[in-house]
N, C-alpha and C positions, 0 to 999 in steps of 0.2 A: 503493499499498500505505500500511497506519495506520502512524505513526509512533511509538504509543502503546509503552510499553515490555510487553516479555511478561508474561504472568501468571505469578506465582512457581511454579517446579516444571514447569512447560509448554513445549514443544517451537516453536519458531518455525517456520512454514510456510514453506518455500520461495518466493520470489516468481517468477511463471513466465513467460516468454521473452515479451515483450509489440514489437509491430512501431508502431511511435507514425505512422508514416504513415498519410493518409486518401483513400479510394479516390475515383478516379475518377467520379462519380456521375451518370446522366443528369440529365436536366433531367424535372421530376413535374409541374410547376405553375408558370405562368407568369401574370402578372399584365397586363392592357395597358390601356393608357390612348388612346382615338379607336381608330387602327385601326394602334397600333403597339405593341411589348413594351416595358415599362418597367421591368421587374424580373422575375425566377425563382428555383425553389427546386430544388436537383436533393436526391437522396436514394436512398433503395431502401425495396421492400417487397415482402413474401414471405407465400405460404398455402401452410400445412404442414397435415397432419392429426396425432392422435395417437400415430400410428407415427414423427413425424417425418420420414416423407413430403414432399416439396416439392409443390406442386400449381401454384405459377405462383409467377412474380417478375421484378420488376425491377430492377435497381441491383445492390451488391456485397452480396448478401443471406448472403453466406458469412462475413463480415470481421464481425470484433465490434464493438460499440458497446456504449455504458456505459447500463443498463435503464434506471437512476435508476427514480422511483416504480411504474413499470410492473410492479415483481414484488411489489407487496404483497402480492399474496395467499398467494404462495410465501413471504414471509417469516413469514406468520402460519399458514400449516402446523403448527408444532410447538406453536403456543398452543393448537391445537386437538385435536392428533393423543396431547398428552401427558396430556393430561387436565386440563391448565389454566384453559380455560375451563369445563369441568365443574365445578370445584373451586370458582372463583371467579363460578358462576353469571351467566354474559354473556348478555346478551341479545341478540337478533339484530340491534337498533341501535346497541351494541358491537360486536358480529363486525364491523358493515359497517365502521364508523368504524374500524377495524384496518386497513382494507387503504384507506382514503379518502385523497385529499390534497383536505382541505377548504377552505373558504371564510373560516371562523372566525366563522360566524353563531351564535346561540343553540343550535340545535337541535344542532350540533358542539360547540362546548368546554362546555356544561350536561352533556352524554352523558360526554365526558370525564371531568371532574373530578368528575362523581356515580363514575364507575368509580374513580379513582381514591381518594377517601374512601375505600369500601369494601377498597381494598386496604391502607388503611392509610397510604397515602400523599399526596401533593400536587403541586402544580404545580412545587416547586421541587426533586422527585426526574427530572423530564424533561429529559433532555440533548440536545434536538433546539433549545434555543433561541430565546428571542424574533421573531416576525415580524409583522409589516405586515397586517392581515385581509386576504383576497383581497375580501371581501364591504365594499361603497364603505358600506352603510347602517353595518356596525357601525367602518370605520375614521373614519367621520365621529361617530358618538356617542363613540369615544375619545379624537380630535380636542376634540370638545366639551368633553366629562368633564375636559381634561388628563390625561387619562391612559396611559399606555406599555401597549403589546403585552406578554403574557407567553407563554411558551413554550406555556400551553393556544390562545393563536392561529395557533402556528404548526401548517400544512396538514397536517404529520405526526403532531402531536399523539398522534393516536387510535392510530398506529403503533407508539409507544415504551411508550403505554399499554399496549399487550397486552406487546411485548417484558418491561416489570417486573413482569407476571403472572406472564409464563411465569419470571422470576427467582424471584420469591419462592415457584414451585411447584419448582423442579428446589432449591431452597436455595441459590442463587448469590447472588452478590452483587449489589445493587441498585446500586451506586456502580460497577460495573465490566459493567454490560448491552452495552454498547456493543463493546465490548475485542473481537476478533477471535476473539483464542481463549478468549473468556469461552464456557461452557457453552451461553449463548443462542445466539451469534454461530454455533458450533459446530453445533448442530442446525439454522437456519436455511441455514446456507451447503450443507449436508446435504439439506437441502428444495429448494433451487436446483439444486444439482446434478442431482439424480434426478429429477425436476420437465423440468428443461431438456434430461435426457441430453447433458451434457459432463459431460469431467474434470476434478475436482478440481485436478488440476496444468496446466488450461490455463486455470482461471476465476480471470482476472486481479481483484482487490478492490483499489478505491480511496476515498475518504472522499465521502461525499453531503452532500448542502446541510444535512443534519438531523442530522449526523455519524456516522449509521450506516454500514457497511457498503454498496456498493454494487459492484453486478458487471459485469463486461464480457463479453457473450456475443455469437455473432451472432446477427441479425433471426433466422434459422430455428430456433435451438434456443427463443428468445422466444416464436417463434409455436405452437411443437412443446408447452410449457410452458402457455400457456394453451388449448389441443387438450384438452390432457387435463386443465386444472383444469375447462372446462366442457361435455367430456363423460367422466366418469371411472370408467365401468365397468370398463373394464381394470386399475383401480388398486387393492390391496389394501382392504379393505371399512373399517381405518382412517383411510387416507389418500379412499378415496370418499365416504367420510360426512364429512370434513373440505370434502373441496370444495363436495359438494351444500351443507352450513350455509353456505359461503360465496356463493356464487352465489346461492341462493335470500334469503342476507339482503338483498344488493342488490336483486335484481327486488323485494323488500318496503319496501325504504327507498332508491331511487335518489337524494334528496339526500343522505342522508348520504355517498354515496362522491366528492361533491365540493361543490354546493350549487344553489341557486335561482335564482344569479345569474349568469346566462353562461356555465353550463357544461356542452361538451358531453357529459363522461362519463355526466350525471343526464341527461340529454336521449335522450341513447341507450338505456339503461338504461331510463327511463320509458314512451318510443314504441315499443318493444319488447317491454314487461312484464317485461323480465330473461331473452329469449331471448338477447339478445346482453350479455354479460361484459366491458365497458369497460373499459381503466384507462390513463392520461394518466402521460408521466414528465416532465422537465423534460428543456427542449434537444428538443421536437416527437419525443420518440418515444411510440408506439401501441401498443396491444395488444386485439383484440377476439376473445374466444372464445365459438366459434356452439355454441350450445346444443344439444343433439339433431342436430346434423348434423357432429359430428366436424371441424370447420374450424375455422380460427383465421389472424389477418391479423396481422402486423406490420409498423409502417409507423417509420420514420427520415428526419426530414431534415435535409439535412447541415448548414443555417446555424442550425439553433435554432428557425426560425420555425412560431408557431401559424398564420400565414397561409397559407402554404401547406402544414400539416398538415391544418386543418380542411377544407378544399374535395377533400382527396386521400381523407380518410375517408370521405365522405360517397360520392364516386365511386367508391369501389371497393367500398363496400357495395351499390353497383347492380349495378355488373356483373356482381359475384360472388351478385350476389340472396340477401347473407344479408341483408338486408331487404327488406318489400314495397313496391311502389311509393310506397304510401298510406305505410309508415314512411317513406321516402326521401323522402316531400313534407314530411312533417312537420320533418322535420331540413332544407330548403332554404335555411334562412337562412345555414347554417355554410357554405356552396357561395360566397355572395359571388358569384355569377353575374352580379350587374350593383353595380355599384361606383358611388355617387353622392359626390358633394362636401357641405359645410356647405349651400349653397344649395339641396341636393335636385333638380340635374342631375347626370343619368348622365351619366358620364365614360368608364367603362371596364368591364371585365368581370373575371372571376378563369379560367381553360381549364387544365383535367386534362390533361395531354399526356403523361403516363409511366403 
């Protein structure tokens, strides 16, 4: 729970009871060297539909996990539903960036910078903090210029720009836009609760890497939320329009939700032409909504390893036919079926077992 002082005149929310113990999940992915297992990754995954019905799952998918950045689409809903995005004339590129965990390429930072200028704000108003760019070329350029990264380079700068736009639209303080009791974060939390179909009293809130509230929920709740975002026909008209705007923006600009350099979110959205709506969260959380199929997948690798997560994602897309054979083949590099050393000698393989 955030330790910031309460907003004047507002009631402090009750902290839900939390069981800090971690479940004993099964092994999902093994890394083989020669003919023996060298390492392995435990975790859980679940497939749900928009009604919250569980289709299939492995591991403790009912146990809450921190969803981290996987829920950025839920956090962006109030921006669209209140009319803030329309008032400030958000482009589809800017909408895509509010959902992104980006590499800080020029196509990301320039769009966020332009949006802030239009809002009458600057990078100084972003409270996400500076972060080293995910893109190696941008990192090298900063190093060569002897320049330091700014908050614009933070992978969450697009989300924070969206929060700031919402604060301005609501007439709320831009200095307190991250406070859990601010008008911005109260709307965000309500959207998360509604879409994930969880009780507010059960939704534990902590602080994310970008200083925004992060939510702890069962994997099944995360999958349910993504099924609804990707298949919003059963939602109220305003929310349905917001979900369609987000998924269409990602379909048009897949490079904006992650980046052109080794990013599985961008590759999945690009290869499937936006039929799959993917989003990563830190510490190996992943969610994918399947548009037109009323299904969504949510994954958590216990040790936070992307090495275990990436092969599992593609294997499950194959298993449930969420992507075609040709689309999965285009994502094959993420499976790391064959492992080679620096000399190019094949020394092992990755195997998905769960």
